[in-house]
C-alpha positions as CSV (number, residue, x, y, z in Angstrom):
1,M,39.6,-67.3,10.7
2,S,43.0,-68.8,9.8
3,Y,46.0,-66.7,9.0
4,A,48.2,-69.6,8.0
5,C,49.8,-69.6,4.6
6,S,48.2,-72.1,2.3
7,R,51.7,-73.2,1.1
8,C,54.1,-73.3,4.1
9,G,51.6,-72.9,7.0
10,H,53.4,-69.8,8.4
11,E,51.0,-67.5,10.2
12,G,51.1,-63.8,9.4
13,K,50.2,-61.3,6.7
14,L,48.6,-63.1,3.7
15,H,48.6,-62.0,0.1
16,G,47.0,-63.4,-3.1
17,G,46.1,-67.1,-2.9
18,R,46.3,-66.9,0.9
19,R,50.1,-67.1,0.7
20,C,52.5,-65.5,3.2
21,T,54.9,-62.7,2.3
22,R,57.9,-65.0,1.8
23,C,56.0,-67.4,-0.4
24,T,54.5,-64.5,-2.4
25,L,58.0,-63.1,-2.9
26,A,59.3,-66.5,-4.0
27,D,56.5,-66.6,-6.6
28,Q,57.3,-63.1,-7.8
29,L,61.0,-63.9,-8.1
30,T,60.3,-67.2,-10.0
31,E,58.2,-65.2,-12.5
32,L,60.8,-62.4,-12.9
33,L,63.9,-64.6,-12.9
34,G,62.3,-67.6,-14.6
35,D,63.9,-69.5,-17.5
36,G,60.5,-70.4,-19.1
37,T,60.1,-73.7,-17.3
38,G,58.5,-72.4,-14.2
39,R,61.8,-72.3,-12.3
40,V,64.3,-69.6,-11.5
41,N,67.1,-69.4,-14.1
42,P,69.9,-71.5,-12.6
43,C,72.5,-68.7,-13.3
44,L,70.4,-66.4,-11.1
45,A,69.5,-68.8,-8.3
46,P,72.0,-67.2,-5.9
47,L,70.3,-63.9,-6.3
48,A,66.9,-65.4,-5.6
49,E,68.2,-67.2,-2.5
50,H,69.8,-64.0,-1.3
51,L,66.6,-62.0,-1.6
52,L,64.4,-64.8,-0.1
53,G,66.8,-65.0,2.9
54,M,66.1,-61.5,4.2
55,D,64.5,-61.1,7.6
56,H,61.8,-58.8,6.3
57,P,60.6,-60.3,2.9
58,L,58.0,-57.5,2.7
59,S,60.9,-55.2,1.9
60,G,61.8,-57.3,-1.1
61,L,58.2,-57.4,-2.2
62,A,58.0,-53.6,-2.0
63,W,61.2,-53.3,-4.0
64,I,59.8,-55.2,-7.0
65,A,56.3,-53.9,-6.4
66,Y,54.6,-57.1,-7.7
67,G,56.5,-56.7,-11.0
68,R,55.5,-53.1,-11.6
69,H,58.7,-51.4,-10.3
70,P,61.7,-50.6,-12.7
71,A,63.7,-53.0,-10.6
72,A,61.4,-55.8,-11.8
73,D,62.1,-54.8,-15.4
74,L,65.9,-55.1,-14.7
75,L,65.3,-58.6,-13.2
76,R,63.4,-59.7,-16.3
77,G,66.3,-58.3,-18.4
78,L,68.8,-60.4,-16.5
79,A,66.7,-63.5,-16.8
80,S,66.2,-63.1,-20.6
81,G,69.8,-62.3,-21.2
82,E,69.0,-58.9,-22.5
83,I,71.2,-57.5,-19.7
84,P,74.5,-59.4,-19.6
85,L,75.8,-60.5,-16.2
86,A,78.7,-58.1,-16.4
87,H,79.7,-54.8,-14.8
88,D,79.9,-53.0,-18.2
89,A,76.2,-53.8,-18.8
90,F,75.1,-51.7,-15.8
91,R,77.0,-48.5,-16.7
92,T,74.2,-47.1,-18.8
93,L,71.1,-48.8,-17.4
94,Q,68.2,-46.6,-16.2
95,P,66.9,-45.8,-13.7
96,W,70.5,-45.7,-12.4
97,R,69.7,-46.0,-8.7
98,A,67.7,-49.2,-9.2
99,A,70.5,-50.5,-11.4
100,A,73.2,-49.6,-8.9
101,H,71.3,-51.4,-6.1
102,L,70.8,-54.5,-8.2
103,R,74.5,-54.5,-9.1
104,E,75.4,-54.3,-5.4
105,L,73.1,-57.3,-4.7
106,L,74.7,-59.3,-7.5
107,M,78.2,-58.6,-6.0
108,A,76.9,-59.5,-2.6
109,C,75.8,-62.9,-3.7
110,G,78.8,-63.6,-5.8
111,L,77.3,-63.3,-9.3
112,L,79.5,-60.3,-10.2
113,P,83.1,-59.7,-9.1
114,A,83.4,-57.3,-6.2
115,V,84.4,-53.7,-7.3
116,D,84.5,-50.7,-5.0
117,K,81.1,-49.0,-5.1
118,Q,82.6,-45.6,-5.4
119,I,84.6,-46.6,-8.5
120,L,81.4,-47.9,-10.1
121,L,79.6,-44.6,-9.4
122,F,82.5,-42.6,-10.7
123,E,82.6,-44.6,-13.9
124,R,78.9,-44.1,-14.5
125,W,79.1,-40.4,-13.8
126,L,82.2,-40.1,-16.1
127,H,80.4,-41.8,-19.0
128,E,77.5,-39.4,-18.7
129,H,79.7,-36.4,-18.3
130,L,81.8,-37.1,-21.4
131,A,78.7,-38.0,-23.5
132,N,77.3,-34.6,-22.8
133,L,80.3,-32.6,-23.9
134,G,79.9,-30.7,-27.2
135,D,83.6,-30.9,-28.2
136,P,84.9,-34.4,-29.2
137,E,88.5,-33.3,-28.8
138,H,87.9,-32.2,-25.2
139,A,86.1,-35.4,-24.5
140,Q,89.1,-37.4,-25.8
141,I,91.6,-35.6,-23.7
142,L,89.4,-36.0,-20.5
143,R,88.9,-39.7,-21.2
144,R,92.7,-40.2,-21.5
145,F,93.2,-38.2,-18.2
146,A,90.5,-40.3,-16.4
147,T,91.7,-43.6,-17.9
148,W,95.5,-43.1,-17.3
149,N,95.5,-40.9,-14.2
150,V,92.3,-40.6,-12.2
151,L,91.0,-44.2,-12.3
152,P,94.4,-45.8,-11.6
153,R,94.8,-43.6,-8.5
154,L,91.3,-44.5,-7.3
155,R,91.9,-48.2,-7.9
156,A,95.2,-48.1,-6.0
157,R,93.5,-46.4,-3.0
158,A,90.7,-48.9,-3.2
159,D,93.2,-51.8,-3.0
160,A,94.4,-50.4,0.3
161,R,91.1,-49.5,1.8
162,P,87.5,-48.9,0.6
163,L,87.0,-45.5,-1.0
164,T,84.7,-42.9,0.6
165,P,82.1,-40.8,-1.3
166,A,84.4,-37.8,-0.6
167,G,87.2,-39.5,-2.5
168,R,84.9,-40.2,-5.4
169,R,83.7,-36.6,-5.4
170,Y,87.3,-35.3,-5.4
171,A,88.0,-37.4,-8.5
172,G,84.9,-36.0,-10.1
173,E,86.0,-32.4,-9.3
174,Q,89.3,-33.0,-11.0
175,I,87.4,-33.9,-14.2
176,I,85.0,-31.0,-13.8
177,Q,87.9,-28.5,-13.4
178,A,89.8,-30.0,-16.3
179,T,86.7,-29.6,-18.4
180,A,86.3,-26.0,-17.2
181,L,89.9,-25.2,-18.2
182,L,89.5,-26.6,-21.7
183,G,86.3,-24.5,-22.1
184,W,88.1,-21.4,-20.7
185,L,91.0,-21.8,-23.1
186,S,88.5,-22.3,-26.0
187,D,86.7,-19.1,-25.0
188,H,90.0,-17.3,-25.1
189,G,90.8,-18.6,-28.6
190,R,93.4,-21.1,-27.4
191,T,93.8,-24.9,-27.2
192,L,95.5,-27.0,-24.6
193,A,98.6,-27.3,-26.8
194,D,98.8,-23.5,-26.9
195,C,98.4,-23.1,-23.2
196,T,101.2,-20.9,-21.6
197,Q,102.3,-20.0,-18.1
198,T,100.5,-16.7,-18.6
199,D,97.2,-18.5,-19.3
200,V,97.7,-20.7,-16.2
201,D,98.4,-17.7,-14.0
202,A,95.3,-15.9,-15.4
203,W,93.1,-18.9,-14.7
204,H,94.4,-19.1,-11.1
205,I,93.6,-15.4,-10.5
206,E,90.1,-15.8,-11.9
207,H,89.2,-19.0,-10.0
208,T,88.8,-20.1,-6.4
209,T,91.4,-21.8,-4.3
210,S,89.4,-25.0,-4.4
211,A,89.0,-25.0,-8.2
212,N,92.8,-24.4,-8.6
213,A,93.6,-27.2,-6.2
214,N,91.3,-29.6,-8.1
215,L,92.9,-28.6,-11.4
216,R,96.5,-29.2,-10.2
217,Q,96.6,-33.0,-11.0
218,F,95.4,-32.4,-14.6
219,L,98.1,-29.8,-15.3
220,L,100.8,-32.1,-13.8
221,W,99.5,-34.9,-16.1
222,T,99.4,-32.8,-19.2
223,A,103.0,-31.8,-18.6
224,K,104.1,-35.4,-17.9
225,T,102.4,-36.6,-21.1
226,R,103.8,-33.7,-23.1
227,L,100.4,-32.3,-24.0
228,T,101.7,-29.0,-22.6
229,R,104.9,-27.5,-21.3
230,R,105.6,-27.7,-17.6
231,F,104.0,-25.0,-15.5
232,G,104.9,-23.3,-12.3
233,L,102.0,-24.1,-9.9
234,P,101.2,-22.8,-6.4
235,P,102.2,-25.2,-3.7
236,A,99.5,-27.7,-2.6
237,A,97.6,-26.4,0.5
238,S,97.7,-28.6,3.5
239,P,94.3,-29.1,5.3
240,G,94.0,-27.9,8.8
241,G,91.4,-27.3,11.5
242,T,91.0,-25.5,14.7
243,P,90.7,-28.0,17.6
244,L,88.3,-27.6,20.4
245,P,89.7,-26.6,23.8
246,E,90.6,-29.8,25.7
247,R,88.1,-29.0,28.4
248,D,85.3,-28.8,25.9
249,R,86.3,-32.1,24.3
250,T,86.2,-34.0,27.6
251,A,82.9,-32.4,28.5
252,L,81.4,-33.5,25.2
253,L,82.8,-37.0,25.7
254,G,81.2,-37.2,29.2
255,Q,77.9,-35.9,27.8
256,V,77.8,-38.5,25.0
257,L,78.5,-41.3,27.4
258,T,76.0,-40.4,30.1
259,D,73.1,-38.8,28.1
260,R,71.1,-41.9,26.9
261,T,68.5,-39.8,25.0
262,G,70.6,-39.7,21.9
263,P,70.5,-42.6,19.3
264,L,72.9,-45.4,20.3
265,R,74.5,-45.5,16.8
266,S,75.3,-41.7,16.9
267,R,76.7,-41.9,20.5
268,A,79.0,-44.9,19.5
269,A,80.4,-43.0,16.6
270,A,80.9,-39.8,18.6
271,V,82.8,-41.6,21.3
272,I,85.2,-43.1,18.8
273,L,85.7,-39.7,17.2
274,L,86.2,-37.8,20.5
275,L,88.3,-40.4,22.3
276,Y,90.4,-42.0,19.5
277,A,90.7,-39.0,17.1
278,Q,89.2,-41.0,14.2
279,P,87.7,-39.2,11.1
280,V,84.1,-40.1,10.3
281,S,85.3,-41.6,6.9
282,R,87.4,-44.1,8.8
283,I,84.8,-44.8,11.5
284,T,82.4,-46.0,8.9
285,R,85.0,-48.5,7.7
286,L,85.3,-50.2,11.1
287,T,84.0,-53.8,11.3
288,I,82.6,-55.8,14.2
289,D,85.9,-57.7,14.1
290,D,87.7,-54.5,15.1
291,I,86.1,-54.7,18.5
292,I,88.2,-57.4,20.3
293,R,87.3,-59.0,23.6
294,D,90.5,-60.2,25.4
295,G,89.4,-61.7,28.7
296,D,88.0,-58.9,30.8
297,Q,89.4,-56.3,28.5
298,V,87.8,-54.8,25.4
299,L,90.0,-53.4,22.6
300,L,89.4,-51.4,19.5
301,R,91.6,-52.2,16.5
302,L,92.7,-48.9,14.9
303,G,96.3,-49.6,14.5
304,D,99.0,-51.8,16.1
305,P,98.5,-52.7,18.8
306,P,94.7,-52.4,19.3
307,S,93.7,-49.6,21.7
308,P,92.1,-50.5,25.1
309,M,88.6,-49.2,25.7
310,P,88.0,-47.9,29.2
311,E,84.6,-48.2,30.9
312,P,82.0,-46.9,30.2
313,V,83.2,-46.7,26.6
314,A,83.5,-50.4,26.3
315,A,80.0,-50.9,27.7
316,L,78.5,-48.4,25.2
317,L,80.1,-50.0,22.2
318,L,79.2,-53.5,23.2
319,E,75.6,-52.4,23.8
320,Y,75.6,-50.9,20.3
321,L,77.2,-54.0,18.8
322,G,74.0,-56.0,19.7
323,Q,71.7,-53.3,18.2
324,R,73.2,-52.4,14.8
325,T,70.8,-50.8,12.4
326,N,70.1,-51.7,8.7
327,M,70.5,-55.5,9.5
328,R,67.0,-56.8,8.7
329,T,66.7,-56.8,4.9
330,A,68.5,-58.7,2.2
331,T,70.9,-55.8,1.8
332,N,73.1,-56.3,4.9
333,R,71.8,-59.0,7.0
334,E,75.2,-60.7,7.3
335,S,77.2,-57.4,7.3
336,R,80.4,-57.2,9.2
337,W,80.5,-53.4,9.1
338,L,80.2,-51.8,12.5
339,F,77.9,-49.2,11.0
340,P,76.0,-51.0,8.2
341,G,74.5,-48.9,5.4
342,R,71.3,-49.4,3.4
343,R,73.1,-50.7,0.3
344,A,74.4,-54.2,-0.1
345,G,77.8,-54.8,1.2
346,E,78.3,-51.1,2.0
347,P,78.8,-49.3,5.3
348,L,76.9,-46.2,6.3
349,Q,77.7,-43.1,4.2
350,P,80.2,-40.8,6.1
351,S,78.1,-37.8,5.3
352,T,75.1,-39.5,7.0
353,L,77.0,-40.5,10.1
354,S,78.6,-37.1,10.3
355,T,75.1,-35.5,10.3
356,R,74.1,-37.9,13.1
357,V,77.2,-37.0,15.2
358,H,76.6,-33.2,14.6
359,A,73.0,-33.7,15.9
360,L,74.5,-34.6,19.3
361,G,76.3,-31.3,19.3
362,V,79.7,-32.8,18.5
363,P,81.7,-30.9,15.8
364,S,83.5,-33.7,14.0
365,S,86.5,-31.9,12.6
366,A,87.2,-29.8,15.7
367,G,86.6,-32.7,18.1
368,R,88.9,-35.0,16.2
369,A,91.6,-32.3,15.9
370,A,91.4,-31.7,19.7
371,A,91.8,-35.4,20.4
372,I,94.8,-36.0,18.1
373,R,96.4,-32.8,19.4
374,Q,96.2,-34.1,23.0
375,Y,97.7,-37.4,22.0
376,V,100.8,-35.8,20.4
377,L,101.2,-33.6,23.5
378,D,101.2,-36.6,25.8
379,T,102.8,-39.3,23.7
380,P,105.6,-39.5,21.1
381,A,104.2,-38.8,17.6
382,P,105.4,-42.1,16.0
383,I,103.6,-44.1,18.7
384,V,100.4,-42.1,18.2
385,A,100.6,-42.8,14.4
386,T,101.0,-46.5,14.9
387,A,98.3,-46.9,17.5
388,L,95.6,-44.8,15.9
389,G,96.3,-45.6,12.2
390,Y,97.7,-42.2,11.2
391,H,100.7,-41.5,8.9
392,H,103.8,-40.8,11.0
393,V,104.4,-37.6,8.9
394,T,101.0,-36.3,10.0
395,T,101.5,-36.9,13.7
396,A,105.1,-35.4,13.5
397,R,103.7,-32.3,11.8
398,L,101.0,-32.0,14.5
399,A,103.5,-32.5,17.3
400,A,105.7,-29.7,15.8
401,E,102.8,-27.3,15.5
402,A,101.8,-28.1,19.1
403,G,105.4,-27.3,20.2
404,T,105.7,-30.6,22.1
405,T,109.0,-32.0,23.3
406,W,108.1,-35.2,21.5
407,A,108.4,-33.6,18.1
408,G,111.9,-34.9,17.5
409,Y,111.2,-38.4,18.9
410,A,112.4,-40.9,16.3
411,P,110.3,-44.0,15.4
412,G,111.8,-47.4,16.3
413,A,112.6,-49.6,19.3
414,H,113.5,-47.6,22.4
415,G,113.7,-50.4,24.9
């Protein structure tokens, strides 16, 4: 019995009409994205080509489920013009996960301008949050705060480097706490314009440190825009963590390098964290171009200059480089991310990678704190900042806390 496709001759799994998976997917896409002439709408041809080019076309066929999945309805809407080819059109589409994935695919193939995914998710969440508020005046104030304060700060950070989910959640918490304050004032028979220092002090007493920290930016903005008077606010708390003992860090590093039972991806991330003091959020933003082969030496670009990788660290990362995950669908088949995610153009979520690292027995915060502490004990803080991509103020503070003689070392040329 022949298993050759009746159209292209490829041997493999056959579907209706004795056609292979790729040809079946092509037929489905022609139907969903068609312009009424039996061909794919020319405006959407790059999307069809992007989907057909995946290594595993069965994933694409499962995604549209032979035209019965919500994603298929979204594709039909694009082809008919019911859904405009613009970012704003996707903000309210449902189901939102299918809409978000389709928008990422459209950005990946160049049909929509690239916008940071976390900003898009925040804008969708913000639209729904404001729509559900019962007080139009509160919604107006929060919309102004988001438009003129929160979103500009998010976009500025995205221009410097891709945002993390934690950054997006932090922006959302600022809106949530501002909403809570407006409701709290209303419950006490007051408005934002009536808010006094006594009200702000009472709020801070009744709420958690985290809630107060997330409200800080809103109160600064209301004072700046003269919606309220200026308030005396508690100083912003600086984050900190208790580092692992250096003996424990080096023991964990040796365990990760020698114990081959753990997943290669998790081990590669853990090594970068324990050896180079990199937070998981920054590790997920590394690309394959950040691993540099210079003759017999292998370097990792974290700052300037790139950091050398000793053996067996170099061997581990080079081995992982040839076995990256999430590379066999249309989503990320040409991804440059060192840790590709499941969504188009996106790296792995920091929370996901952090969970994988923890599964190896590596505490990410304590392990990174131990590594950076050891660096500032051994090396001048400005040099550590430049080499590892830290701000020089951060490494200077850590050096001072560690009581190192390098704490007063000034940046600059010391030749």
